[in-house]
C-alpha positions as CSV (number, residue, x, y, z in Angstrom):
1,M,-7.0,-21.8,-21.7
2,K,-7.7,-18.8,-21.3
3,T,-5.4,-15.9,-22.1
4,S,-5.6,-12.3,-20.5
5,S,-7.4,-9.6,-22.8
6,A,-4.1,-7.6,-21.4
7,L,-1.7,-9.3,-22.7
8,L,-2.7,-9.4,-25.8
9,T,-2.7,-5.7,-26.7
10,L,1.2,-5.4,-25.0
11,G,2.7,-6.3,-27.9
12,S,1.6,-3.4,-29.7
13,A,1.3,-1.2,-26.5
14,A,5.1,0.5,-27.0
15,M,3.6,1.5,-30.9
16,V,0.1,3.0,-29.8
17,A,0.6,7.3,-30.7
18,G,3.5,7.4,-29.3
19,L,2.7,6.6,-25.9
20,Q,6.4,5.6,-24.1
21,Q,7.3,4.4,-20.7
22,C,8.3,7.9,-20.1
23,T,5.7,10.1,-21.6
24,G,7.1,13.1,-22.7
25,S,10.4,14.1,-21.3
26,A,12.0,13.2,-17.7
27,K,12.1,16.4,-15.6
28,E,13.7,16.3,-12.3
29,E,12.0,18.4,-9.0
30,G,13.1,18.5,-6.2
31,G,15.1,15.1,-6.1
32,N,12.0,13.7,-7.5
33,W,12.1,12.2,-11.6
34,F,8.7,13.1,-13.3
35,C,7.5,12.3,-16.7
36,G,4.1,12.9,-17.6
37,A,0.2,12.6,-16.5
38,V,-1.3,9.1,-17.5
39,D,-4.8,7.7,-16.6
40,Q,-3.1,4.1,-15.9
41,I,0.0,2.5,-15.3
42,L,0.6,-1.3,-15.5
43,Y,3.6,-3.2,-13.8
44,S,4.7,-6.8,-14.9
45,N,7.1,-8.4,-13.7
46,V,5.6,-7.6,-9.9
47,G,6.7,-10.7,-8.1
48,H,10.4,-12.2,-7.1
49,P,10.4,-14.9,-4.7
50,G,12.3,-13.8,-1.4
51,T,12.5,-14.4,2.0
52,Y,11.7,-11.7,5.0
53,K,12.0,-11.4,8.7
54,A,9.1,-11.6,10.3
55,V,9.0,-10.3,13.9
56,S,8.5,-13.2,16.6
57,H,8.5,-10.8,19.8
58,M,8.7,-7.4,21.3
59,G,10.4,-7.5,24.7
60,S,9.3,-4.0,27.1
61,D,12.9,-4.0,27.0
62,G,12.7,-2.7,23.2
63,S,14.3,-5.7,22.2
64,C,12.6,-7.0,19.1
65,K,13.5,-10.8,17.8
66,F,12.8,-12.4,14.2
67,E,11.8,-15.2,12.4
68,D,12.8,-15.8,8.4
69,K,9.3,-15.8,6.1
70,A,10.2,-16.7,2.7
71,F,7.8,-15.8,-0.3
72,T,6.9,-17.0,-3.7
73,G,4.3,-16.5,-6.4
74,P,3.9,-13.8,-9.2
75,L,2.5,-11.3,-7.3
76,A,4.7,-12.1,-4.6
77,P,4.8,-11.0,-1.6
78,F,1.7,-8.9,-2.4
79,N,-0.2,-12.1,-2.9
80,E,-0.1,-11.7,1.5
81,E,-2.8,-10.2,3.5
82,L,-2.6,-6.5,2.4
83,A,-4.1,-3.0,5.0
84,L,-5.2,-0.3,2.9
85,L,-4.0,3.3,4.6
86,C,-4.8,7.0,3.7
87,R,-3.3,10.2,4.7
88,G,-4.6,13.4,4.3
89,P,-6.0,15.8,2.6
90,L,-7.7,13.0,1.2
91,E,-11.7,12.7,1.3
92,L,-13.1,8.7,0.8
93,A,-16.4,8.5,-0.6
94,R,-16.4,4.6,-1.3
95,L,-14.5,1.6,-1.6
96,T,-15.2,-2.1,-1.6
97,V,-12.4,-4.6,-2.1
98,Y,-13.1,-7.7,-4.1
99,N,-11.5,-11.2,-4.5
100,V,-11.4,-13.5,-7.6
101,V,-14.1,-16.5,-7.0
102,E,-12.0,-20.3,-6.6
103,K,-12.2,-21.3,-10.4
104,K,-8.5,-23.0,-11.0
105,Q,-7.5,-22.3,-14.8
106,K,-4.1,-21.4,-15.7
107,R,-3.8,-18.1,-17.9
108,D,-1.2,-17.3,-20.2
109,A,1.2,-15.5,-18.0
110,G,3.8,-13.5,-18.7
111,I,4.8,-11.1,-20.7
112,P,8.2,-12.4,-23.2
113,Q,11.2,-11.5,-22.2
114,S,12.8,-9.8,-25.0
115,Q,9.3,-6.8,-25.0
116,I,10.4,-6.5,-21.8
117,H,13.7,-5.7,-21.7
118,A,12.7,-3.8,-25.3
119,R,10.0,-1.1,-23.6
120,R,11.8,-1.0,-19.8
121,H,11.3,2.4,-18.6
122,I,14.8,4.2,-17.9
123,H,13.6,5.9,-15.7
124,A,12.6,5.2,-12.0
125,H,11.1,6.5,-9.2
126,H,13.5,9.1,-7.5
127,H,13.1,10.9,-4.8
128,L,15.3,11.8,-1.7
129,H,15.7,11.0,1.2
130,K,14.9,14.0,3.5
131,K,16.1,12.9,7.3
132,H,13.1,13.7,9.7
133,A,14.3,13.5,13.2
134,Q,11.3,11.7,14.2
135,E,11.6,9.8,11.0
136,K,12.4,5.7,12.3
137,R,12.1,3.8,9.0
138,G,14.7,1.8,8.0
139,E,16.4,2.6,4.5
140,D,15.5,1.8,1.3
141,W,17.0,1.9,-1.9
142,I,16.3,2.0,-5.8
143,T,18.7,1.6,-8.3
144,A,18.4,2.2,-12.0
145,T,19.5,3.9,-15.2
146,I,18.9,7.3,-15.8
147,D,20.1,9.2,-19.5
148,G,22.9,6.1,-19.2
149,Q,24.0,6.3,-15.7
150,V,23.5,3.7,-13.2
151,V,22.2,5.0,-9.6
152,S,21.3,4.6,-6.6
153,W,18.7,6.5,-4.0
154,I,16.7,6.1,-1.2
155,N,12.9,6.2,-1.5
156,P,11.2,8.1,1.1
157,H,9.1,6.3,4.0
158,H,5.9,7.3,5.4
159,V,5.5,8.8,9.2
160,A,3.7,8.8,11.9
161,T,1.2,10.8,12.8
162,D,0.4,11.8,16.0
163,V,1.7,10.9,19.5
164,P,-1.0,10.7,22.8
165,S,-1.4,13.7,24.9
166,N,-2.4,11.7,27.9
167,E,-1.3,8.3,29.0
168,P,-3.9,5.5,29.3
169,A,-6.0,5.4,32.4
170,P,-4.1,3.9,35.6
171,G,-4.3,0.1,36.3
172,E,-5.3,-0.7,32.7
173,K,-3.7,-4.0,30.9
174,P,-3.4,-5.1,27.7
175,A,-5.6,-6.8,26.3
176,P,-4.3,-10.4,24.4
177,E,-3.0,-9.8,21.3
178,D,-5.5,-11.7,19.7
179,K,-8.7,-10.4,20.5
180,P,-9.6,-6.1,20.1
181,A,-8.5,-4.3,22.5
182,A,-10.5,-1.6,24.6
183,P,-8.6,0.9,27.1
184,E,-8.5,6.2,25.9
185,V,-5.5,8.7,24.7
186,Q,-5.1,11.2,21.5
187,A,-3.9,11.2,18.4
188,Q,0.0,10.5,17.6
189,A,2.9,13.2,17.2
190,L,6.1,11.3,16.5
191,K,8.4,11.1,19.5
192,E,11.9,9.7,19.9
193,Y,11.3,6.8,21.7
194,P,14.1,4.2,22.9
195,E,15.6,2.8,19.8
196,P,14.3,-0.9,19.8
197,T,17.2,-3.3,20.0
198,A,17.1,-5.9,17.5
199,T,18.1,-9.4,17.0
200,S,21.5,-9.4,13.9
201,V,19.6,-10.6,10.5
202,A,20.8,-12.9,8.6
203,P,21.5,-11.9,4.7
204,R,18.7,-13.4,2.4
205,P,19.4,-15.4,-1.2
206,A,19.2,-12.9,-4.2
207,P,15.9,-12.3,-5.4
208,T,14.9,-14.8,-8.3
209,K,12.6,-14.3,-11.6
210,S,9.1,-16.0,-10.1
211,T,6.9,-17.5,-12.8
212,P,3.5,-18.0,-12.5
213,E,2.1,-20.9,-11.6
214,N,-2.2,-22.4,-11.7
215,V,-3.4,-19.9,-9.6
216,A,-7.1,-18.9,-9.7
217,T,-8.9,-17.0,-12.1
218,G,-12.6,-16.7,-12.8
219,D,-15.3,-13.6,-11.7
220,Y,-14.7,-11.6,-8.8
221,T,-16.7,-11.1,-5.3
222,R,-17.3,-8.5,-3.3
223,I,-15.5,-9.0,0.6
224,A,-16.0,-5.4,1.6
225,H,-17.5,-2.3,1.0
226,Y,-17.6,1.1,2.7
227,D,-19.9,4.5,1.7
228,A,-19.6,7.2,3.5
229,E,-22.4,9.0,1.7
230,K,-24.7,6.4,2.7
231,G,-22.5,5.5,6.5
232,I,-22.1,1.7,5.4
233,A,-18.9,-0.4,6.1
234,D,-19.5,-3.7,5.5
235,G,-16.5,-6.3,5.9
236,L,-13.9,-4.1,6.7
237,V,-13.1,-2.1,10.0
238,F,-11.0,1.6,10.6
239,L,-7.9,1.0,12.3
240,G,-5.4,3.8,13.3
241,N,-2.1,4.0,15.1
242,Y,-4.0,5.7,17.7
243,G,-3.1,2.7,21.1
244,G,-4.4,3.9,24.0
245,D,-7.0,6.2,23.1
246,G,-10.0,4.0,23.9
247,S,-8.2,1.1,23.1
248,G,-5.2,-1.2,22.2
249,V,-2.2,0.4,24.4
250,F,0.9,2.6,24.7
251,D,4.3,2.4,25.8
252,T,7.1,4.7,25.9
253,V,9.5,1.7,24.0
254,W,7.1,1.3,21.2
255,G,4.7,3.8,21.3
256,N,0.9,3.8,20.2
257,S,-0.4,0.1,18.7
258,L,-2.9,0.4,16.4
259,S,-6.5,1.0,17.9
260,Y,-9.9,1.8,16.9
261,I,-10.4,5.3,15.5
262,N,-12.9,7.5,16.1
263,S,-15.6,8.0,13.0
264,K,-14.3,11.6,11.8
265,A,-10.6,9.6,12.0
266,T,-8.7,12.1,14.1
267,G,-8.1,10.1,17.2
268,G,-8.8,6.4,19.3
269,S,-12.6,5.0,20.0
270,P,-13.2,2.2,22.0
271,T,-15.3,0.5,19.8
272,P,-15.4,0.3,15.9
273,Q,-16.3,3.0,14.1
274,V,-18.1,3.6,10.7
275,L,-15.6,6.6,9.0
276,E,-18.3,9.8,8.4
277,K,-18.0,11.4,5.4
278,V,-15.2,13.9,6.2
279,L,-12.4,15.6,5.1
280,I,-8.9,14.1,6.8
281,P,-6.6,16.7,8.0
282,S,-2.4,16.8,6.3
283,N,-0.9,14.8,8.6
284,K,-3.6,12.4,9.6
285,E,-3.8,9.1,8.3
286,F,-6.0,5.8,9.1
287,A,-5.5,2.1,8.0
288,I,-8.6,-0.4,6.7
289,Y,-8.6,-4.3,7.4
290,S,-11.4,-7.2,7.2
291,D,-13.4,-7.2,9.9
292,K,-12.4,-10.6,10.9
293,P,-10.2,-10.1,14.1
294,C,-6.7,-12.8,14.7
295,T,-7.4,-14.8,17.0
296,D,-5.5,-18.2,17.8
297,G,-2.7,-16.5,16.3
298,S,-4.2,-16.5,12.5
299,C,-2.5,-13.6,12.3
300,G,1.3,-14.8,12.9
301,Y,2.6,-12.3,16.1
302,V,0.7,-9.5,16.9
303,R,2.4,-6.7,19.6
304,P,0.5,-7.6,22.7
305,G,-2.8,-5.2,23.7
306,S,-3.0,-3.9,20.1
307,V,-6.5,-4.0,18.1
308,A,-5.6,-6.6,15.3
309,Y,-7.4,-7.4,12.3
310,H,-7.0,-9.5,9.7
311,G,-6.1,-7.6,6.0
312,F,-7.4,-8.7,2.6
313,G,-6.3,-11.9,1.1
314,G,-6.1,-13.8,-2.3
315,E,-3.8,-14.2,-5.2
316,S,-5.5,-11.6,-7.1
317,K,-8.2,-9.2,-5.4
318,V,-8.9,-5.3,-7.2
319,F,-9.7,-2.6,-4.4
320,L,-11.9,-0.1,-6.4
321,M,-11.6,3.2,-4.7
322,R,-13.5,6.7,-4.8
323,F,-11.9,9.8,-3.0
324,S,-10.3,13.6,-3.6
325,M,-7.0,14.9,-2.1
326,P,-7.9,18.6,-2.2
327,L,-4.9,21.5,-1.6
328,D,-5.2,22.5,1.8
329,G,-2.3,25.5,1.6
330,S,-1.1,23.7,5.0
331,S,2.6,23.7,6.2
332,G,4.4,21.9,8.2
333,F,6.2,18.0,8.6
334,N,4.0,15.5,6.0
335,A,1.9,18.4,4.9
336,D,-0.4,19.1,2.3
337,M,1.3,15.5,1.3
338,P,-1.8,13.3,0.5
339,A,-1.1,9.2,-0.1
340,T,-3.2,6.2,0.2
341,W,-0.8,2.8,-0.3
342,L,-1.1,-0.8,0.3
343,L,1.0,-2.3,3.4
344,N,1.8,-6.1,3.9
345,A,-1.2,-6.3,7.3
346,K,1.8,-7.6,9.3
347,V,3.7,-4.2,9.4
348,P,0.7,-2.2,11.4
349,R,0.1,-4.9,13.5
350,T,3.7,-4.4,15.6
351,Q,5.1,-1.3,14.4
352,Q,4.6,0.3,11.8
353,Y,6.7,3.4,11.7
354,G,9.1,1.8,13.4
355,D,12.7,-0.6,13.6
356,C,10.4,-3.6,14.7
357,S,7.8,-5.0,11.6
358,C,8.8,-6.8,8.2
359,W,9.0,-3.5,6.8
360,Q,12.5,-2.8,6.5
361,T,13.2,-6.5,4.9
362,D,11.0,-6.7,2.0
363,C,7.5,-8.2,3.0
364,G,5.5,-5.1,1.0
365,E,4.6,-1.3,0.0
366,F,2.9,-0.5,-2.9
367,D,2.0,2.9,-3.5
368,I,-1.3,3.7,-4.9
369,L,-1.2,7.4,-5.4
370,E,1.2,9.5,-3.0
371,V,1.9,13.1,-3.3
372,L,6.2,13.9,-2.7
373,A,6.3,17.1,-2.4
374,P,4.0,20.1,-0.1
375,G,1.2,21.2,-2.2
376,D,1.8,19.3,-5.6
377,T,-0.3,18.5,-8.0
378,K,1.3,15.2,-8.9
379,C,1.2,11.6,-7.4
380,K,3.5,9.1,-7.9
381,S,3.3,5.2,-7.3
382,T,5.9,3.2,-5.9
383,F,6.1,-0.5,-5.2
384,H,9.1,-1.0,-1.9
385,T,10.3,-5.2,-2.0
386,N,12.5,-7.1,-2.4
387,V,13.4,-5.8,-6.3
388,N,11.9,-1.8,-6.1
389,G,10.7,0.4,-8.8
390,G,7.9,3.1,-9.5
391,S,7.0,4.6,-12.9
392,S,8.3,8.3,-13.6
393,D,5.1,8.8,-15.1
394,Y,1.7,9.9,-12.4
395,F,-1.4,11.1,-12.3
396,K,-2.7,14.3,-11.3
397,R,-3.9,15.1,-8.1
398,P,-7.8,15.1,-8.0
399,T,-7.6,18.2,-5.9
400,D,-10.9,20.5,-7.4
401,G,-13.3,16.8,-7.0
402,F,-13.5,12.7,-7.2
403,I,-12.3,10.3,-8.8
404,N,-12.7,6.7,-9.4
405,V,-9.1,4.4,-8.7
406,A,-9.0,0.3,-9.8
407,T,-5.8,-1.2,-8.2
408,V,-5.8,-4.5,-9.6
409,F,-3.2,-7.2,-8.9
410,D,-3.8,-9.7,-11.4
411,A,-2.3,-13.3,-10.2
412,A,-2.3,-15.3,-13.7
413,S,-0.2,-12.7,-15.2
414,G,1.8,-11.0,-12.5
415,Q,0.7,-7.6,-13.4
416,V,-0.6,-4.9,-11.3
417,S,-2.9,-2.1,-12.8
418,V,-3.7,1.8,-11.3
419,K,-6.3,3.0,-13.0
420,I,-8.4,6.4,-13.0
421,L,-12.2,4.8,-14.2
422,N,-15.3,6.9,-15.5
423,D,-17.2,8.4,-12.5
424,D,-20.1,6.6,-13.7
425,V,-18.1,3.0,-12.4
426,D,-20.5,0.6,-10.7
427,F,-19.4,-0.7,-7.3
428,A,-21.2,-3.9,-7.5
429,T,-21.1,-6.8,-5.5
430,S,-19.2,-8.7,-8.3
431,L,-17.2,-7.6,-11.3
432,S,-16.8,-10.4,-13.9
433,E,-13.3,-11.2,-15.2
434,D,-13.8,-9.7,-18.7
435,L,-14.8,-6.4,-16.3
436,V,-11.4,-6.6,-14.9
437,Q,-8.7,-7.4,-17.9
438,S,-10.9,-4.8,-19.7
439,W,-9.2,-2.6,-16.6
440,I,-6.2,-4.1,-17.2
441,Q,-5.8,-3.8,-20.9
442,T,-4.0,-0.8,-22.2
443,G,-4.9,0.5,-25.9
444,K,-5.8,3.4,-28.1
445,D,-9.0,3.8,-26.9
446,N,-8.0,2.9,-23.0
447,G,-6.1,6.7,-22.4
448,L,-3.1,7.6,-21.6
449,F,-0.7,4.5,-20.0
450,S,2.1,3.9,-19.2
451,L,3.7,0.5,-18.5
452,F,7.0,-0.2,-16.4
453,S,8.2,-3.7,-15.5
454,L,10.4,-4.8,-12.5
455,A,13.8,-5.4,-13.0
456,S,14.6,-9.3,-12.0
């Protein structure tokens, strides 16, 4: 039995140099709570079993049918396949995704509940809901105790970027859902589509705490890699909501499906393209999936005609990124509000920005770094699932250069860490378990950090 080095340091973490889960004092800015700038946020007690509604049918009349999908595990539902998304202004320089090499071995997992309750952060990710006419997502409530008062609020949701300016060529037919399609339309600016008629959703059972079982531990192997400078994309594909523009489909009921994107991420493409070394502007976004196509129902239900690929799977995984988020001084909807986040891969394969996806029923989103106000230089992180939460400590927005960020999902401990690494980090073909554990570890030599436990 091997004990995670991260767990050994957590007990004394709160005593190190006065570091707390709220670094400094909490301040409210425009409806958002902010504490202090940190280099790492370590989330514990992440996985909680539950059930979400997976889409099983999308009708041409706007009807949407669902089926129950249960999830469990120390990181559930983030042990399912995930897609990585980025919104501008952002320049992605490098990305490497890793999975654990199978080596069944149970590590001591979990933090004593007494420590969790003693150190629990009283300030949660608080953001007032702003009603945009275009926004179509459901409401996402978060509850927390602030200054002794139990409060609830609705968290923000990412909003789609563009709407096609051209209709698909006459006579084009949607491609089968198990194959990447190929027909051409242009970027997507949201417009109001008819509201889908969804089937009734039965109440979900109340979540309970998940305890880790035997999970694979050991070294990590690279499963996908991107290098903008070298023009390399291996094991991954760049997609976006530009269906009908070269690939995928568009209609006035469901809007744009996923499509391949062009090399500048400004529109669709008939074939996969490698993203150039380019700054993505405000209110533009793209998604990164694995290069494994969805075939023979291997991804579950997919919107007919959509370009569809598997996400990145595995109980334990690492997303190592190098990116910048420069200020662009723009104005308008979603202006100068960059973000990078992980989303259950099922969501964009049906309807990323709308009611016909599993998102509303907690299949999972994790905001890694997200700017919540135009031109702000603070980035928050937040979980959106059956147990929501996020630290009020924040990361400094990388406006003047690039940063390396490691997002680690450690199933053996039920923890997720977001950490800013040194500039000389190696985007290697493999990572040792000890190295990854050092990225989770918190201590006096590891910079400013924040601990946050998701409530049971």
